[in-house]
C-alpha positions in Angstrom: 92.1 25.7 -36.1 92.1 22.7 -38.4 89.1 20.3 -38.2 90.8 17.4 -40.0 89.4 14.9 -37.6 85.8 16.0 -38.2 85.4 13.0 -40.6 87.1 9.6 -40.6 89.6 8.9 -43.3 88.0 8.1 -46.7 89.3 5.3 -48.9 88.1 5.7 -52.5 89.0 4.3 -55.9 88.8 5.6 -59.5 87.1 3.2 -61.9 86.0 3.1 -65.5 87.2 2.3 -69.0 90.6 2.7 -70.6 91.6 6.3 -71.3 88.8 7.8 -69.2 91.3 9.9 -67.4 91.5 8.2 -64.0 95.2 8.8 -63.5 95.0 12.4 -64.8 92.1 13.1 -62.4 94.0 11.9 -59.4 97.1 13.9 -60.4 94.9 17.1 -60.9 93.2 16.5 -57.5 96.6 16.2 -55.8 98.0 19.2 -57.7 95.0 21.6 -57.1 94.7 20.6 -53.4 98.4 21.4 -52.9 99.2 17.9 -51.7 102.4 17.5 -53.7 106.0 17.5 -52.6 108.6 19.7 -54.2 110.2 16.8 -56.2 106.8 15.8 -57.5 106.1 19.3 -58.6 109.5 19.3 -60.4 108.6 16.1 -62.2 105.3 17.6 -63.3 107.0 20.7 -64.7 109.4 18.5 -66.7 106.4 16.5 -68.1 104.9 19.6 -69.8 104.2 19.0 -73.5 105.2 21.9 -75.7 105.7 23.8 -72.5 102.0 24.0 -71.9 100.1 20.8 -70.8 101.1 18.9 -67.7 101.0 15.1 -67.7 99.3 14.5 -64.4 99.2 10.7 -64.9 102.9 10.4 -64.0 102.0 10.9 -60.4 100.2 7.5 -60.3 101.6 5.5 -63.2 104.7 4.4 -61.4 105.6 1.2 -63.4 107.8 1.7 -66.5 105.4 -0.4 -68.5 102.6 1.9 -67.5 104.4 5.0 -68.7 105.5 3.3 -71.9 102.0 2.1 -72.8 100.0 5.0 -71.4 97.8 2.7 -69.3 97.4 1.8 -65.7 98.3 -1.8 -64.9 98.7 -2.1 -61.1 96.7 -0.4 -58.3 98.5 2.8 -57.3 97.8 4.1 -53.8 98.2 7.8 -52.9 97.6 9.6 -49.6 96.7 13.2 -49.1 94.7 15.4 -46.8 92.8 18.6 -46.7 91.8 20.8 -43.8 88.6 18.7 -43.5 89.7 15.1 -44.1 92.4 12.5 -44.9 92.1 10.4 -48.0 93.5 7.1 -49.4 93.2 6.9 -53.2 93.4 3.7 -55.2 94.0 4.4 -58.9 92.7 1.2 -60.5 93.3 0.1 -64.1 90.5 0.4 -66.7 91.9 -2.2 -69.1 89.7 -5.3 -69.2 92.8 -7.5 -68.8 93.5 -6.0 -65.4 90.0 -6.1 -63.9 91.3 -8.3 -61.1 93.4 -5.3 -59.9 90.3 -3.1 -59.9 88.5 -5.7 -57.7 91.5 -5.6 -55.3 91.3 -1.8 -55.0 87.5 -1.7 -54.7 87.2 -4.4 -52.0 88.1 -2.0 -49.2 86.8 1.3 -50.6 84.2 3.5 -49.0 83.5 5.2 -52.3 84.2 4.9 -56.0 84.7 7.7 -58.6 83.6 6.2 -61.9 85.0 8.1 -64.8 83.2 8.3 -68.1 85.0 9.8 -71.2 82.2 11.8 -72.8 84.1 11.9 -76.1 83.9 8.1 -76.5 80.1 8.0 -76.5 77.7 8.1 -79.5 75.1 10.9 -79.0 73.4 10.2 -82.3 71.3 7.4 -80.8 68.1 8.0 -78.8 69.8 6.5 -75.8 73.5 6.8 -75.1 75.2 3.4 -74.8 77.8 3.2 -72.0 81.1 1.3 -72.6 81.2 -2.4 -71.5 84.0 -1.7 -68.9 81.9 1.1 -67.4 79.1 -1.5 -66.9 81.5 -4.2 -65.7 83.1 -1.9 -63.1 79.7 -0.7 -61.9 78.5 -4.2 -61.5 81.6 -5.2 -59.5 81.0 -2.2 -57.2 77.5 -3.4 -56.6 78.6 -6.9 -55.7 81.3 -5.5 -53.5 78.7 -3.4 -51.8 80.5 -0.1 -52.3 78.4 2.4 -50.4 78.9 5.5 -52.6 79.4 6.0 -56.3 80.3 9.4 -57.9 80.1 9.5 -61.7 82.7 12.0 -63.0 81.8 12.7 -66.6 85.2 13.7 -68.0 86.6 15.7 -71.0 83.6 18.0 -71.0 85.9 20.7 -72.3 86.1 18.8 -75.6 82.3 18.9 -75.8 82.2 22.7 -75.0 80.6 21.8 -71.6 77.4 20.8 -73.4 74.7 20.4 -70.7 72.4 18.3 -73.0 75.2 15.7 -73.5 75.9 15.7 -69.8 72.3 15.0 -69.1 72.2 12.2 -71.8 75.0 10.4 -70.0 73.5 10.8 -66.5 70.2 9.4 -67.9 72.1 6.4 -69.3 74.0 5.8 -66.0 70.9 6.2 -63.9 69.2 3.5 -65.9 72.3 1.3 -65.4 72.3 2.1 -61.6 68.7 1.1 -61.3 69.2 -2.2 -63.1 72.2 -3.1 -60.9 70.7 -1.7 -57.7 73.2 1.0 -57.0 71.5 3.3 -54.6 73.8 6.3 -53.8 75.0 7.8 -57.1 76.0 11.4 -57.7 77.2 13.1 -60.9 79.7 15.9 -61.6 80.9 17.3 -65.0 84.7 17.6 -65.1 87.8 18.2 -67.1 90.5 16.4 -65.3 93.2 17.9 -67.5 92.1 21.5 -67.1 90.8 21.2 -63.5 87.1 22.1 -64.0 85.0 21.0 -61.0 87.8 18.9 -59.5 88.8 21.0 -56.5 87.2 24.3 -57.5 83.8 25.1 -59.0 84.1 25.8 -62.8 82.8 29.0 -64.3 82.3 27.0 -67.5 79.5 24.9 -66.1 77.2 27.6 -64.8 74.3 25.1 -65.4 75.7 22.6 -62.9 74.3 23.3 -59.4 76.3 20.7 -57.5 79.6 20.8 -55.6 83.1 20.1 -57.1 84.5 16.5 -56.7 86.7 17.2 -53.7 83.8 18.8 -51.7 81.6 15.8 -52.4 84.4 13.4 -51.2 85.1 15.5 -48.1 81.5 15.1 -47.0 80.8 11.4 -47.6 80.1 9.2 -44.6 82.3 6.2 -44.3 79.9 3.7 -42.6 82.8 2.3 -40.6 80.8 2.3 -37.5 78.4 -0.4 -38.9 81.1 -3.1 -38.5 81.9 -2.0 -35.0 78.2 -2.6 -34.0 78.1 -6.2 -35.3 76.7 -8.4 -32.6 78.2 -11.7 -33.6 81.8 -12.2 -32.4 84.0 -13.7 -35.1 87.7 -14.4 -34.6 89.7 -16.5 -37.1 92.8 -18.1 -35.5 95.9 -17.1 -37.3 98.5 -18.6 -35.0 98.6 -20.9 -32.0 101.3 -19.4 -29.7 103.3 -21.7 -27.3 106.1 -20.0 -25.3 107.7 -23.2 -24.1 106.8 -26.8 -23.1 107.4 -26.4 -19.4 104.3 -27.6 -17.6 104.9 -25.0 -14.9 104.3 -22.3 -17.5 102.2 -24.0 -20.2 101.2 -20.8 -22.1 98.8 -21.5 -24.9 97.4 -18.5 -26.8 95.4 -18.0 -30.0 96.4 -15.0 -32.1 94.4 -13.2 -34.8 92.3 -10.2 -35.6 88.7 -9.7 -34.4 86.7 -9.5 -37.6 83.3 -8.8 -36.0 81.8 -8.0 -32.6 83.7 -7.8 -29.4 85.0 -10.1 -26.7 85.7 -9.8 -22.9 87.2 -11.8 -20.2 84.7 -14.4 -18.9 82.8 -14.6 -22.2 81.8 -18.0 -23.5 83.0 -18.9 -27.0 82.4 -21.8 -29.4 85.2 -23.1 -31.6 84.2 -23.9 -35.2 84.2 -26.3 -36.9 84.5 -28.8 -34.0 81.7 -27.0 -32.0 83.5 -27.2 -28.6 82.9 -24.5 -26.1 85.1 -22.7 -23.5 85.6 -19.5 -21.6 88.0 -16.6 -22.4 90.3 -16.2 -19.4 92.8 -13.6 -20.7 93.1 -11.1 -23.6 96.4 -9.7 -24.7 96.7 -6.7 -27.0 99.6 -4.5 -27.9 99.1 -2.8 -24.6 99.3 -6.0 -22.6 96.5 -7.6 -20.7 93.1 -6.0 -21.3 89.6 -6.7 -20.1 88.0 -6.5 -23.5 88.7 -6.0 -27.2 86.6 -5.1 -30.3 86.5 -5.5 -34.0 89.7 -4.6 -35.9 92.0 -5.3 -33.0 94.9 -7.8 -33.1 94.8 -9.9 -29.9 95.9 -13.1 -28.3 93.1 -15.0 -26.5 93.6 -17.7 -23.8 90.9 -20.2 -22.9 90.0 -22.0 -19.7 90.2 -25.4 -21.5 92.8 -27.1 -23.6 91.1 -27.7 -26.9 92.5 -29.0 -30.2 92.7 -25.7 -32.1 94.8 -24.8 -35.1 95.2 -22.1 -37.7 92.0 -21.7 -39.7 89.6 -22.5 -36.8 87.3 -19.7 -35.8 86.0 -18.5 -32.4 82.4 -17.3 -32.3 80.1 -16.4 -29.5 78.7 -19.6 -27.8 75.1 -18.7 -28.8 76.1 -17.5 -32.3 74.0 -18.6 -35.3 77.2 -18.9 -37.4 78.1 -22.5 -38.2 80.6 -24.2 -40.5 79.5 -25.4 -43.9 80.8 -27.4 -46.9 78.5 -25.8 -49.4 78.5 -22.1 -50.6 76.5 -20.0 -53.0 78.7 -17.1 -54.1 79.2 -14.4 -56.7 82.6 -14.7 -58.3 84.6 -12.5 -60.7 86.8 -14.7 -62.8 90.3 -13.4 -63.3 92.2 -16.2 -65.2 92.7 -16.3 -68.9 91.7 -20.0 -68.8 87.9 -20.5 -68.3 86.6 -22.0 -65.1 86.9 -25.8 -65.2 84.2 -27.5 -63.1 86.1 -30.7 -63.1 89.2 -29.1 -61.6 89.9 -28.6 -57.9 90.9 -25.1 -56.7 92.1 -23.8 -53.3 89.6 -21.6 -51.6 91.1 -19.1 -49.2 88.8 -17.3 -46.8 90.4 -15.5 -43.9 92.9 -17.9 -42.3 91.2 -20.9 -43.8 92.4 -22.7 -46.9 90.5 -25.7 -48.3 90.1 -27.6 -51.6 87.0 -26.6 -53.5 85.1 -27.4 -56.7 82.5 -25.3 -58.5 79.7 -27.8 -58.5 77.2 -25.6 -60.5 77.2 -22.4 -62.6 73.8 -20.9 -61.7 74.0 -17.7 -63.9 76.4 -15.3 -65.5 75.8 -11.5 -65.9 75.4 -10.4 -69.5 77.0 -7.0 -69.7 75.0 -6.0 -72.9 71.6 -6.6 -71.4 72.5 -6.5 -67.7 70.4 -9.7 -67.4 71.6 -12.9 -65.8 72.0 -15.8 -68.3 71.1 -19.0 -66.5 71.9 -21.1 -69.7 75.6 -20.1 -69.7 77.9 -23.1 -69.3 81.3 -21.5 -69.1 82.8 -18.7 -66.9 85.5 -16.9 -68.8 87.9 -14.1 -67.9 86.2 -11.1 -66.3 82.8 -12.8 -66.2 80.7 -12.1 -63.1 78.9 -15.3 -62.2 76.8 -16.9 -59.4 78.0 -20.4 -58.6 77.6 -23.2 -56.1 80.9 -24.4 -54.5 81.5 -27.7 -52.7 84.3 -27.8 -50.2 86.5 -30.7 -49.1 85.9 -29.7 -45.4 83.7 -27.1 -43.8 84.7 -23.5 -43.3 83.3 -20.9 -40.9 82.0 -17.8 -42.8 79.2 -15.3 -43.0 77.5 -13.8 -46.1 79.3 -10.9 -47.7 76.2 -8.7 -46.8 76.7 -9.5 -43.1 80.4 -8.8 -43.0 82.8 -8.1 -45.9 85.8 -9.5 -44.0 84.2 -12.9 -43.2 82.2 -13.2 -46.4 84.9 -12.7 -49.0 87.3 -15.3 -50.5 89.6 -16.0 -53.3 90.1 -19.1 -55.5 93.7 -20.2 -56.3 94.9 -22.6 -59.0 96.6 -25.4 -57.0 99.2 -26.0 -59.8 100.3 -22.4 -60.5 99.1 -20.7 -57.3 97.6 -17.9 -59.4 94.6 -16.2 -58.0 91.9 -17.1 -60.5 88.8 -15.6 -58.9 87.5 -13.3 -56.1 84.2 -14.2 -54.5 81.5 -12.9 -52.2 79.4 -15.4 -50.3 75.7 -15.1 -50.8 74.6 -18.1 -48.8 76.2 -20.9 -46.8 
């Protein structure tokens, strides 16, 4: 009997530098785990070069520009399952220009497979120097609090599966992980093109005592239960629902998704930012009236009192320590080609709230060469990871990113072009 429900579905991304083999690895993973449809197999067979080598990247590089340039641009999502688990894969781009797409894919991931192309590294030095994009993606994973990192050292077949070179790379990455504060890191030597240690253990790495990549992924915990155990109720209002204006049936409900904690009929709530309190009288879910609801559920709440509430307001528990604030300290990853302009106003969108914001202070920027924070830096440029202070036109209700990813994340939007210029994680409010 299948035990596919033994583990919760796992969302993971592939990360790393350009040409590290991320798309090829995913294609090989799908191919060897027999998760492809007949038309996909036909496309693979047509992609063979000289009748021998299969181009596995065509399974994820769906855009014409991606196939023409041989790079991943957008995030490609693929779904597959084994007898043990279901998976959602996000193939993210390695090119520095598309770092913003990597952040998008990593923001909801339970795990990340960081690929390192072993052939691109210089082994003549006493210490192997990792590529800048490997460092940048690893730093982003740390700030996004990705629980598990698996380092797949790729193209080992081109190095004759040299154990010493594998060890040199793992030593370099362990040093990087220690500097960044990445806790759960595992290493596996692979050849994505030839399938070594992807789904099956390779005979060519007898010195490697660990499991193949798929086995590692099948056994990772997801940590999803942590959010369900959050004590503080947090409910951003997405829509105020009025059925009609008849006083005999003056229905007023507040729709949205519960981002933390749980709520039940009779519970007292506080509405931020106005601070007014009331009692929940009814809870509607997709199943109709229910006595209670928990994190992740889409519901409509009714209150005992008529209070001035609109989209962007937030319900919290009456005794909650969460309050609204006009000042934030946050880590941002800057996406725009134009540098951050402290004199410019941006739109900050957090949950259902959108307010005008200005970066009042650049506290520090991460130097990818030294992995030290530069407190003297004065300009945040494309793909920089910086800690900043943000002043808001009006208060928003949020938590820190460490407390809750959903309520501690935000984006900055250029008010003129409506381009997303940065993604942020709240450190303090």
